[in-house]
C-alpha positions as CSV (number, residue, x, y, z in Angstrom):
1,M,-34.2,17.2,-77.0
2,N,-30.6,16.5,-78.0
3,A,-29.9,14.3,-81.0
4,E,-28.0,11.9,-78.7
5,Q,-31.2,11.1,-76.9
6,H,-33.0,9.9,-80.0
7,F,-32.6,6.2,-81.1
8,D,-33.7,4.3,-84.1
9,M,-34.6,1.3,-81.8
10,L,-35.3,1.5,-78.1
11,I,-35.5,-1.7,-76.1
12,L,-37.3,-1.7,-72.8
13,G,-36.1,-4.7,-70.7
14,G,-32.8,-6.5,-70.6
15,G,-33.9,-10.1,-70.3
16,P,-33.5,-12.8,-73.0
17,G,-35.9,-11.0,-75.5
18,G,-34.6,-7.5,-74.8
19,A,-30.9,-8.4,-75.0
20,K,-31.4,-10.4,-78.2
21,A,-33.4,-7.5,-79.8
22,A,-30.7,-5.0,-78.8
23,L,-27.9,-7.0,-80.2
24,R,-29.8,-7.8,-83.5
25,A,-30.8,-4.2,-84.0
26,A,-27.3,-2.9,-83.4
27,A,-25.9,-5.5,-85.8
28,K,-28.3,-4.2,-88.5
29,G,-26.9,-0.7,-88.1
30,M,-29.7,0.8,-86.0
31,K,-28.8,3.3,-83.3
32,T,-29.9,1.3,-80.3
33,A,-30.6,1.8,-76.6
34,L,-31.6,-0.6,-73.9
35,V,-33.3,0.4,-70.7
36,E,-33.2,-2.0,-67.7
37,A,-34.4,-1.2,-64.2
38,G,-32.8,-4.3,-62.5
39,F,-30.0,-6.7,-63.6
40,L,-29.2,-7.5,-67.2
41,G,-30.4,-11.0,-68.0
42,G,-33.9,-10.5,-66.6
43,A,-35.7,-13.0,-64.4
44,C,-34.4,-16.0,-66.3
45,L,-30.7,-15.4,-65.6
46,N,-31.0,-13.8,-62.1
47,V,-34.0,-15.4,-60.3
48,G,-35.5,-18.0,-62.5
49,C,-34.5,-20.8,-64.9
50,I,-30.7,-20.4,-64.8
51,P,-30.2,-20.4,-61.0
52,T,-32.8,-23.2,-60.6
53,K,-31.0,-25.4,-63.2
54,F,-27.6,-24.5,-61.7
55,L,-28.7,-25.9,-58.3
56,L,-30.4,-28.9,-59.9
57,G,-27.3,-29.6,-61.8
58,A,-25.1,-29.3,-58.7
59,T,-27.2,-32.0,-57.0
60,A,-28.0,-34.2,-60.0
61,S,-25.6,-36.9,-58.8
62,L,-27.6,-37.6,-55.6
63,P,-30.6,-39.4,-57.2
64,L,-28.3,-41.3,-59.5
65,F,-26.2,-42.4,-56.5
66,A,-29.3,-43.4,-54.6
67,I,-30.3,-45.7,-57.5
68,Q,-26.9,-47.4,-57.4
69,R,-27.2,-47.9,-53.6
70,K,-30.6,-49.5,-54.2
71,Y,-29.0,-51.9,-56.7
72,K,-26.2,-52.5,-54.2
73,T,-23.6,-51.5,-56.7
74,A,-22.4,-48.6,-54.5
75,E,-22.3,-47.6,-50.9
76,G,-21.7,-44.4,-48.8
77,E,-23.4,-41.0,-48.7
78,A,-23.4,-37.9,-50.8
79,R,-23.7,-34.6,-48.9
80,F,-24.2,-31.1,-50.3
81,D,-23.4,-27.7,-48.9
82,L,-26.2,-25.4,-50.1
83,C,-24.4,-22.3,-48.9
84,A,-21.3,-23.2,-51.0
85,M,-23.6,-24.0,-53.9
86,Q,-25.2,-20.6,-53.6
87,T,-21.8,-18.9,-53.7
88,R,-20.8,-20.7,-56.8
89,K,-24.2,-19.9,-58.4
90,E,-23.9,-16.2,-57.6
91,R,-20.4,-16.1,-59.2
92,Y,-21.8,-17.7,-62.3
93,I,-24.7,-15.3,-62.6
94,E,-22.6,-12.2,-61.9
95,G,-20.1,-13.3,-64.5
96,S,-22.9,-13.9,-67.0
97,R,-24.3,-10.4,-66.4
98,R,-20.9,-8.8,-67.0
99,T,-20.4,-10.8,-70.2
100,L,-23.7,-9.7,-71.5
101,E,-23.0,-6.1,-70.6
102,K,-19.7,-6.2,-72.4
103,E,-21.3,-7.8,-75.5
104,L,-24.0,-5.1,-75.6
105,L,-21.5,-2.3,-75.3
106,A,-19.1,-3.8,-77.8
107,Q,-22.0,-3.8,-80.3
108,G,-22.6,-0.2,-79.8
109,V,-25.8,-0.5,-77.6
110,T,-26.3,2.5,-75.2
111,L,-27.4,1.3,-71.8
112,F,-29.7,3.2,-69.4
113,H,-30.2,1.9,-65.9
114,G,-33.6,2.9,-64.5
115,K,-37.3,2.4,-64.8
116,G,-38.8,3.3,-68.2
117,A,-42.2,4.7,-68.7
118,F,-43.8,6.0,-71.9
119,T,-44.4,9.7,-72.2
120,S,-45.9,9.7,-75.7
121,Q,-46.2,7.5,-78.7
122,N,-42.5,8.0,-79.4
123,G,-41.2,9.1,-76.1
124,L,-39.9,7.4,-73.0
125,A,-38.7,8.7,-69.6
126,V,-36.0,6.7,-67.7
127,S,-36.0,7.3,-64.0
128,G,-32.6,6.3,-62.6
129,K,-30.1,8.3,-60.7
130,E,-31.2,11.1,-63.0
131,K,-34.3,11.4,-65.2
132,T,-33.6,11.0,-68.9
133,E,-35.9,11.7,-71.7
134,L,-35.6,9.5,-74.8
135,S,-37.3,9.4,-78.2
136,F,-37.4,6.5,-80.6
137,G,-38.3,5.5,-84.2
138,A,-39.3,2.0,-83.0
139,C,-39.5,0.3,-79.7
140,V,-39.5,-3.3,-78.4
141,V,-41.1,-3.8,-75.0
142,A,-39.6,-6.9,-73.3
143,T,-40.3,-6.2,-69.6
144,G,-41.3,-9.9,-68.9
145,S,-43.5,-11.0,-66.1
146,L,-43.6,-11.2,-62.3
147,P,-44.7,-14.0,-59.9
148,A,-48.5,-14.0,-59.6
149,S,-50.4,-13.8,-56.3
150,F,-54.0,-13.7,-55.2
151,P,-56.0,-12.6,-52.2
152,G,-54.9,-14.9,-49.3
153,L,-52.1,-16.2,-51.4
154,K,-49.2,-13.8,-51.3
155,P,-45.5,-14.0,-50.2
156,D,-45.3,-12.4,-46.8
157,G,-41.5,-12.2,-46.5
158,A,-41.6,-14.4,-43.4
159,C,-42.3,-18.1,-44.0
160,V,-44.2,-17.7,-47.3
161,L,-41.7,-17.0,-50.1
162,S,-41.6,-16.3,-53.8
163,S,-39.4,-18.5,-56.0
164,A,-36.7,-15.8,-56.1
165,S,-36.5,-15.7,-52.3
166,L,-36.5,-19.5,-52.0
167,L,-33.6,-19.7,-54.5
168,N,-31.5,-17.7,-52.2
169,L,-31.8,-19.8,-49.0
170,K,-28.5,-20.8,-47.6
171,T,-29.9,-23.7,-45.5
172,P,-32.6,-26.1,-46.7
173,P,-35.8,-26.0,-44.6
174,E,-36.9,-29.1,-42.8
175,S,-40.2,-29.0,-44.6
176,L,-41.7,-27.1,-47.5
177,I,-45.2,-26.4,-48.6
178,I,-45.5,-25.7,-52.4
179,V,-48.6,-24.1,-53.7
180,G,-48.6,-24.6,-57.5
181,G,-47.9,-27.8,-59.4
182,G,-46.3,-26.3,-62.5
183,A,-42.7,-26.3,-63.6
184,I,-41.5,-23.8,-61.0
185,G,-43.1,-25.7,-58.1
186,L,-41.9,-29.1,-59.3
187,E,-38.3,-28.1,-60.1
188,L,-37.8,-26.3,-56.8
189,G,-39.5,-29.0,-54.9
190,E,-37.1,-31.6,-56.3
191,L,-34.1,-29.5,-55.5
192,F,-35.0,-29.2,-51.8
193,H,-36.2,-32.8,-51.7
194,R,-32.7,-33.8,-52.7
195,L,-31.4,-31.8,-49.8
196,G,-33.6,-33.6,-47.3
197,T,-36.6,-31.3,-47.2
198,R,-40.1,-32.9,-46.7
199,I,-42.4,-31.7,-49.5
200,I,-46.1,-31.0,-49.4
201,L,-47.4,-30.0,-52.8
202,A,-50.9,-28.4,-53.4
203,E,-52.3,-27.8,-56.9
204,V,-55.9,-26.4,-57.2
205,M,-56.3,-28.0,-60.7
206,P,-57.3,-31.7,-60.9
207,R,-53.7,-32.7,-61.7
208,I,-50.1,-31.4,-61.5
209,L,-48.7,-29.9,-64.7
210,P,-52.2,-29.1,-65.8
211,G,-51.1,-27.7,-69.2
212,E,-49.2,-30.9,-70.2
213,D,-50.4,-34.3,-71.5
214,E,-52.5,-36.2,-69.0
215,D,-50.3,-39.2,-69.2
216,V,-47.3,-37.0,-68.5
217,S,-49.0,-35.4,-65.5
218,E,-49.8,-38.9,-64.1
219,A,-46.3,-40.1,-64.6
220,A,-44.9,-37.1,-62.7
221,R,-47.4,-37.5,-59.9
222,T,-46.5,-41.2,-59.6
223,F,-42.8,-40.3,-59.5
224,F,-43.1,-37.6,-56.8
225,T,-45.5,-39.6,-54.7
226,R,-43.2,-42.6,-54.7
227,A,-40.4,-40.2,-53.7
228,G,-42.4,-39.4,-50.5
229,W,-44.0,-36.1,-51.5
230,Q,-47.5,-35.4,-50.2
231,V,-49.4,-34.4,-53.4
232,H,-52.8,-32.7,-53.1
233,T,-54.7,-31.9,-56.3
234,G,-58.1,-30.5,-57.1
235,R,-58.5,-28.9,-53.7
236,R,-59.4,-25.2,-53.2
237,I,-57.1,-23.3,-50.9
238,A,-58.4,-20.9,-48.3
239,S,-55.1,-19.3,-47.3
240,L,-51.4,-19.5,-47.1
241,S,-49.7,-17.5,-44.3
242,T,-47.1,-17.4,-41.6
243,L,-48.6,-18.5,-38.3
244,D,-46.5,-18.8,-35.1
245,G,-43.3,-18.9,-37.0
246,Q,-44.4,-21.6,-39.5
247,A,-46.0,-21.6,-42.9
248,C,-49.7,-22.6,-42.6
249,L,-51.7,-23.9,-45.5
250,R,-55.5,-24.1,-45.1
251,F,-57.7,-25.9,-47.6
252,E,-61.3,-24.7,-47.9
253,D,-62.5,-28.1,-46.5
254,G,-60.7,-27.2,-43.2
255,E,-57.7,-29.4,-43.4
256,T,-54.5,-27.6,-42.4
257,F,-50.8,-28.3,-43.0
258,F,-47.8,-26.7,-41.4
259,A,-44.2,-26.5,-42.6
260,A,-41.0,-24.5,-42.0
261,T,-41.3,-22.7,-45.2
262,A,-43.7,-22.3,-48.1
263,L,-43.3,-21.5,-51.8
264,L,-46.0,-19.7,-53.7
265,A,-45.7,-20.7,-57.4
266,V,-49.1,-20.0,-58.9
267,G,-48.1,-18.6,-62.3
268,R,-47.0,-15.3,-63.7
269,T,-48.5,-11.8,-64.2
270,P,-47.4,-9.2,-66.9
271,A,-44.9,-6.6,-65.9
272,T,-46.9,-3.7,-67.5
273,T,-48.3,-1.6,-64.7
274,A,-45.3,0.8,-64.6
275,L,-45.1,1.4,-68.4
276,D,-47.8,4.1,-68.6
277,A,-48.9,2.2,-71.7
278,D,-51.9,4.5,-72.3
279,K,-49.5,7.4,-73.1
280,A,-48.1,5.3,-76.0
281,K,-51.6,4.0,-76.9
282,L,-50.4,0.4,-76.4
283,N,-53.0,-2.3,-76.6
284,L,-53.5,-4.4,-73.4
285,N,-55.9,-7.4,-73.1
286,A,-58.3,-7.9,-70.2
287,K,-55.6,-9.7,-68.1
288,G,-53.0,-6.9,-68.6
289,W,-50.8,-8.6,-71.2
290,L,-49.7,-6.4,-74.1
291,A,-52.0,-7.5,-77.0
292,T,-50.1,-7.9,-80.2
293,D,-51.1,-8.2,-83.8
294,E,-49.8,-10.7,-86.4
295,H,-46.5,-8.7,-86.5
296,L,-46.0,-8.7,-82.7
297,R,-47.0,-5.0,-82.5
298,C,-49.0,-3.5,-79.7
299,A,-48.9,-0.1,-81.4
300,E,-47.8,1.1,-84.8
301,H,-44.1,1.3,-84.0
302,V,-44.0,-0.6,-80.7
303,Y,-43.4,-4.4,-80.5
304,A,-44.0,-6.6,-77.5
305,V,-41.9,-9.8,-77.2
306,G,-41.5,-12.5,-74.6
307,D,-43.6,-13.0,-71.4
308,V,-45.1,-9.5,-71.6
309,N,-47.3,-10.3,-74.6
310,G,-48.6,-13.5,-72.8
311,R,-48.2,-15.7,-75.9
312,T,-45.6,-18.2,-74.6
313,L,-43.8,-17.6,-71.3
314,L,-40.5,-19.2,-72.2
315,A,-37.1,-17.5,-72.6
316,H,-36.5,-19.1,-76.0
317,A,-39.8,-17.8,-77.2
318,A,-38.8,-14.3,-76.2
319,D,-35.5,-14.8,-78.1
320,H,-37.3,-16.0,-81.3
321,Q,-39.9,-13.2,-81.2
322,A,-37.1,-10.6,-80.7
323,R,-35.3,-11.7,-83.8
324,Y,-38.5,-11.4,-85.8
325,A,-39.5,-8.0,-84.3
326,I,-36.2,-6.4,-85.3
327,D,-36.3,-7.9,-88.8
328,H,-39.8,-6.6,-89.3
329,A,-39.0,-3.2,-87.9
330,C,-36.0,-2.7,-90.3
331,G,-38.0,-4.1,-93.3
332,A,-36.2,-7.4,-93.6
333,T,-39.5,-9.2,-93.5
334,A,-43.2,-8.3,-94.0
335,A,-44.6,-11.7,-93.3
336,P,-46.7,-12.3,-90.2
337,Y,-44.9,-13.9,-87.3
338,A,-45.2,-17.6,-87.6
339,P,-43.1,-19.5,-85.1
340,P,-42.0,-23.1,-85.6
341,P,-43.2,-25.8,-83.1
342,M,-42.3,-24.4,-79.7
343,P,-40.3,-26.8,-77.4
344,A,-40.8,-26.8,-73.6
345,C,-39.2,-28.7,-70.7
346,V,-39.5,-29.3,-67.0
347,Y,-36.1,-30.3,-65.4
348,G,-35.1,-32.6,-62.7
349,S,-34.8,-36.4,-62.2
350,M,-38.3,-36.8,-63.8
351,E,-38.1,-34.5,-66.7
352,I,-40.9,-33.4,-69.0
353,M,-40.5,-32.5,-72.7
354,R,-43.1,-31.4,-75.2
355,V,-43.2,-30.0,-78.7
356,G,-46.6,-29.3,-80.3
357,P,-50.2,-29.6,-78.9
358,T,-51.4,-32.0,-76.3
359,E,-54.2,-34.6,-76.8
360,T,-56.6,-32.3,-75.0
361,E,-55.8,-29.4,-77.3
362,L,-56.3,-31.5,-80.4
363,R,-59.6,-32.8,-79.1
364,R,-60.8,-29.3,-78.3
365,A,-59.9,-28.2,-81.8
366,G,-61.9,-31.1,-83.2
367,V,-58.8,-32.6,-84.8
368,A,-58.7,-36.4,-85.4
369,F,-55.4,-37.9,-84.4
370,S,-53.6,-41.1,-83.6
371,R,-50.9,-41.8,-81.1
372,S,-47.9,-44.0,-80.7
373,Q,-45.8,-44.6,-77.6
374,A,-42.5,-46.2,-76.5
375,P,-41.6,-47.0,-72.8
376,L,-38.2,-45.8,-71.6
377,A,-37.9,-49.3,-69.9
378,A,-37.1,-50.6,-73.4
379,N,-34.2,-48.1,-73.9
380,A,-30.7,-49.3,-73.1
381,I,-29.5,-45.9,-71.8
382,A,-32.5,-45.5,-69.5
383,Q,-31.7,-49.0,-68.2
384,S,-28.1,-48.1,-67.6
385,Y,-28.9,-45.2,-65.4
386,G,-31.6,-47.2,-63.6
387,H,-34.3,-44.5,-64.5
388,T,-36.8,-46.5,-66.5
389,H,-40.0,-44.8,-65.4
390,G,-41.4,-42.9,-68.3
391,F,-42.2,-42.9,-72.0
392,V,-42.1,-41.0,-75.3
393,K,-45.4,-40.3,-76.9
394,M,-46.2,-39.0,-80.4
395,L,-49.4,-37.6,-81.9
396,W,-50.2,-38.0,-85.6
397,V,-52.6,-36.0,-87.8
398,D,-53.3,-37.3,-91.3
399,D,-50.3,-39.6,-90.9
400,T,-48.0,-36.7,-90.2
401,L,-46.2,-36.2,-86.9
402,R,-47.8,-33.3,-85.1
403,A,-46.5,-33.4,-81.5
404,V,-44.1,-35.2,-79.2
405,C,-44.1,-35.4,-75.5
406,A,-42.1,-37.4,-73.0
407,A,-41.6,-38.0,-69.3
408,G,-38.6,-39.5,-67.7
409,H,-35.0,-39.1,-66.7
410,G,-33.0,-37.0,-69.3
411,V,-35.8,-36.5,-71.7
412,S,-35.1,-32.7,-71.9
413,H,-32.1,-33.8,-74.1
414,L,-34.6,-35.1,-76.7
415,V,-36.4,-31.8,-77.1
416,T,-34.5,-30.3,-80.0
417,A,-34.5,-33.5,-82.0
418,A,-38.2,-33.8,-81.3
419,A,-38.8,-30.2,-82.5
420,L,-36.9,-30.9,-85.8
421,L,-38.9,-34.1,-86.3
422,V,-42.2,-32.2,-85.9
423,Q,-41.0,-29.3,-88.0
424,T,-39.9,-31.8,-90.7
425,G,-43.3,-33.4,-90.7
426,V,-42.3,-37.0,-90.4
427,K,-44.7,-39.2,-92.3
428,K,-46.1,-42.6,-91.4
429,N,-44.5,-45.6,-93.0
430,L,-41.8,-43.5,-94.8
431,P,-38.1,-43.7,-94.3
432,L,-36.9,-41.8,-91.3
433,P,-35.1,-38.5,-92.0
434,V,-32.2,-39.2,-89.6
435,I,-30.2,-42.1,-88.3
436,F,-30.5,-42.5,-84.5
437,A,-27.2,-43.4,-82.9
438,H,-27.0,-46.5,-80.7
439,P,-27.1,-46.7,-77.8
440,T,-28.7,-43.3,-77.0
441,L,-31.8,-42.1,-75.3
442,D,-32.7,-40.6,-78.7
443,E,-33.6,-44.1,-79.8
444,A,-36.7,-43.7,-77.7
445,L,-37.9,-41.2,-80.3
446,E,-37.3,-43.8,-83.1
447,S,-39.1,-46.4,-81.1
448,A,-42.1,-44.1,-80.7
449,I,-42.2,-43.3,-84.4
450,V,-42.3,-47.0,-85.5
451,A,-44.6,-48.1,-82.6
452,P,-48.1,-49.2,-83.5
453,R,-50.6,-46.4,-83.6
454,Q,-53.9,-46.1,-81.8
455,N,-56.6,-43.9,-83.4
456,I,-58.3,-41.5,-81.0
């Protein structure tokens, strides 16, 4: 094996975690290579959060304009050209990929395009136009995740689509069945609802956004129901298929719904099957995620970051883990991985924000807590936009702020401030660590901090 084919650090996957790991490793003087089978940027940039937010942003004025029409402060119509929006979106994504590639090359990262599979505990084969054998001193696996499917619930390429396929439609469907009431289903549902599509949403769990605060889930359900969505929760699904040129959803109780198109958005599954993980003696858990120790290692010199380790399926989690993995690999830290409070958001007109555990999670852990809450209806900025449905809620443990969640228009913009407040450990009845500007939506955080607390 030639010396040129050995690397101090080998990165498998060019998404947010892999790209960050490669750049950080190269900056620390490690001879670094990155292997990517698809497009640089991973699912997030190419078929996930970025194109979704790009299209949501392009249509964001429509619900705001509708509110002003309701108030009789404006008149007329706003029309959107989805085909033109797709063209602009693709230009942005392509430009972002080129920028990332230039940055990686400028930092001295060697790029290999092809599928990577382990051949030994320190060897990897890349199958591209030619097969290339690589060896490494350390490796970061950042191959991410793929859309999940189940028997009877699979995209068929006809009327039942994955999120990636739905994001590429040039014409909005007349109607859309969405199976899955998580972030992906809600965000894409709102996008197409804005474009005139009738939405039928089915979630097998008792509520939409089942991993979020119960009050947040209820606020979201109320919002989308009032918008005209048909929302079905707690109902088992028999099948989702294309029938006579339409998407057909059958519940186990026999009720059937038809729509022009369907989206299957029932979670994610690890992208590990093609790794030949056994040849590198990588640890996988029962569900196929790479099982990591306190240092994010799935083998002695192999780290797993981002979706593939199943810890937190968020791009910024992958970024943060990647920084740590490189620092640990090069000896800059020996401490266990200990992330700060992890922020998460759902985007759209009714946005969701959370930092820290939910009430349900605290109850399950046997932790006593209190809560305080502020309605967005009391906030001047929420009133000015006409979006007053929602709230900010805070959870307190031993008089210390432990978690923040919110539902309402624009609350994603509160998430970093909320993370800092939780990380700071704001105390009950002590002076606030920051001054909240007036008038801002941020003042809803202050209102929730000083609101009366209810012990749970």
